[in-house]
C-alpha positions in Angstrom: 38.0 -6.6 -30.9 34.5 -6.2 -29.6 33.7 -5.8 -26.3 30.7 -8.1 -25.8 31.0 -10.1 -22.8 30.7 -13.7 -23.2 27.6 -15.5 -22.5 26.8 -17.0 -19.2 27.6 -20.5 -18.3 24.6 -21.0 -16.1 21.5 -19.5 -17.7 18.5 -18.7 -15.5 15.5 -20.2 -17.1 13.2 -18.2 -14.7 14.6 -14.9 -15.1 11.6 -13.4 -17.1 9.3 -14.7 -14.2 11.3 -13.4 -11.6 11.9 -10.2 -13.1 9.0 -8.4 -10.9 11.3 -9.0 -8.0 13.6 -6.4 -9.0 10.8 -4.2 -9.8 11.1 -0.2 -7.4 7.4 -0.6 -6.4 9.0 -3.5 -4.2 12.3 -2.7 -3.1 12.3 -2.5 0.9 12.1 1.4 1.0 8.9 1.4 -1.0 7.4 -1.4 1.2 8.4 0.3 4.5 6.8 3.4 3.5 3.5 1.4 2.4 3.2 -0.1 5.0 2.6 3.2 7.2 1.2 6.0 5.1 0.9 9.5 6.5 3.4 8.7 9.5 6.0 11.6 8.2 3.1 13.8 8.6 1.9 12.6 12.1 5.7 12.6 13.4 5.5 16.3 12.0 2.1 17.5 13.6 2.7 15.5 17.2 6.5 17.3 17.3 4.9 21.1 16.2 2.1 20.0 18.5 5.0 19.5 21.6 6.9 22.1 20.8 3.8 24.8 20.9 2.3 23.1 24.3 6.3 23.5 25.7 6.7 27.6 24.3 2.9 28.3 25.1 2.2 26.8 28.3 5.2 26.1 30.7 4.8 24.3 33.3 4.8 25.7 36.4 6.5 24.3 39.6 4.4 23.8 42.7 5.6 23.3 46.2 4.0 21.0 48.9 
């Protein structure tokens, strides 16, 4: 016996024209990462800036 699956009952005549939708460039993750280029670098730089400012220049408590 062969392991060939039976042909589909409902063949999509537009399958070739819809193939671009399944391309990896158009995945949700890729679309989101292209929407905000450099966002990850900006988050890391801002976190390093806040950490350095907090450690190097501690806030002085002032009493009235």
